[in-house]
C-alpha positions, 0 to 999 in steps of 0.5 A: 422281596426278602428272603427268611433262613430258618427252623420251621413251625409246621410244614408248607410254605408262609406269607407274613410276618415274621417273630424271632422266637427266643425261648426263655430260660427257665431257672428253678429254685429249691423252696425250703419247707414245704409244704406237700398239700399247698405243693399237690393242689399248686401243681394240680391248678398249673396242670389245668390250666395247662389243659384249658390252653392246650385246649384254646390253642388245639380249637384255633389250630382246628380253625387256621391248620390241616387236622393233622397238624392242630392233632399235636395239643392233644398229644400234648394234653394227652401227656399232661394226663398221662400216669406216669408222669402225674405220679412220678411228680406227685411222689417227689413232692409228697416223700421227699419234699419237693416242690412243686417246679422242682418235681416238675422239672426233673419228672419231665427231663426224666421221661423226656431223658427216656423218650429220647434214647428209644431207637425207635424215632416216631417216640424219640421225637416224643421227647420235645413234645414231654419238655414242651408241656412240663415247660408250660405246667413251668413257666405256670407254677412260675407266673412267665 
């Protein structure tokens, strides 16, 4: 038996095939001459797709894991529905003429940094969840 040391994705033990996860860097370049209406539609479509993806993952996690492990995906859906995050992204598009990708990336980093700076361990840990969710939306927008 081969023992592999790494960072676990969830608590407990597992026996089975192993794969190494590589996080793909998301490269966002600003688009010139954007049309805010089209960017807002792209954004809404991406958020909707992300919600559907997260709901599917949540349902699968409920079947294959415990309820507590699956609940993180409910939190991810709540982040996608956060009015402050949505407003921040939409305002960047409407008021600053920013592309949807850049708006999502900047807003995600802003809110993640705010959470990471909190003295409360629970809220600081949510900073990673915000990045996970906004990166999901970015991958959808970028077609990855």
